[in-house]
C-alpha positions in Angstrom: 0.0 0.0 0.0 1.3 3.4 -1.0 0.4 6.7 0.8 0.8 10.2 -0.5 -0.1 13.7 0.8 -1.2 16.3 -1.7 -1.0 20.0 -0.8 -3.4 22.1 -2.8 -3.3 25.9 -3.4 -6.4 27.8 -4.4 -8.1 31.1 -3.7 -9.7 31.0 -0.3 -13.1 31.8 -1.7 -13.0 28.5 -3.7 -12.0 26.2 -0.8 -15.6 25.1 0.1 -16.4 24.1 -3.5 -13.0 22.3 -3.9 -13.5 20.5 -0.6 -16.9 19.3 -1.7 -15.5 18.0 -5.0 -12.6 16.2 -3.2 -15.1 14.3 -1.0 -16.4 12.6 -4.1 -13.0 11.0 -4.9 -13.0 7.5 -3.3 -9.2 7.1 -3.2 -8.9 10.1 -0.8 -8.6 9.0 2.9 -8.7 12.5 4.5 -9.1 16.1 3.5 -8.2 19.0 5.7 -8.0 22.8 5.4 -4.7 24.2 6.4 -3.2 27.6 6.9 0.0 28.8 5.2 1.0 28.8 1.5 -1.4 25.9 0.9 -5.1 25.7 1.5 -5.9 22.0 1.5 -4.1 18.8 2.6 -5.3 15.5 1.1 -4.2 12.0 2.1 -4.5 9.3 -0.6 -3.8 5.6 -0.4 -3.5 3.2 -3.3 -2.0 -0.1 -4.4 0.8 1.5 -6.5 2.3 5.0 -7.0 1.1 4.8 -10.6 -2.6 4.5 -9.6 -2.2 7.3 -7.1 -0.6 9.6 -9.7 -3.4 8.7 -12.1 -6.0 9.8 -9.4 -4.1 13.0 -8.9 -3.9 13.8 -12.7 -7.4 12.7 -13.7 -9.5 13.5 -10.6 -7.8 16.1 -8.5 -5.9 18.4 -11.0 -9.0 18.6 -13.1 -11.1 20.2 -10.4 -11.9 23.8 -11.4 -10.1 26.6 -9.4 -7.2 24.5 -8.2 -4.1 26.6 -8.9 -1.2 24.3 -7.8 -0.6 21.0 -6.2 2.5 19.4 -4.5 2.6 15.7 -4.0 4.6 14.1 -1.1 5.1 10.3 -1.1 5.2 8.8 2.4 8.5 7.0 2.8 8.1 3.2 3.3 10.0 1.7 6.2 11.9 -1.4 5.2 
């Protein structure tokens, strides 16, 4: 199982709509509003990094009013 966090930047007035759109994506485990240079923090779990990146590209980045995303992969302990 692979985990990533996605930081999302948007205008504050669009946060509520984006949060609502994100809740419809089944691969997302948690969604939180945050303060700072990013507005929203999303946690995603998936079988492979490829399936997660597909979710980000096809489901998250296509949401209207998202300006920028930053993806952080959780380091797997060996």
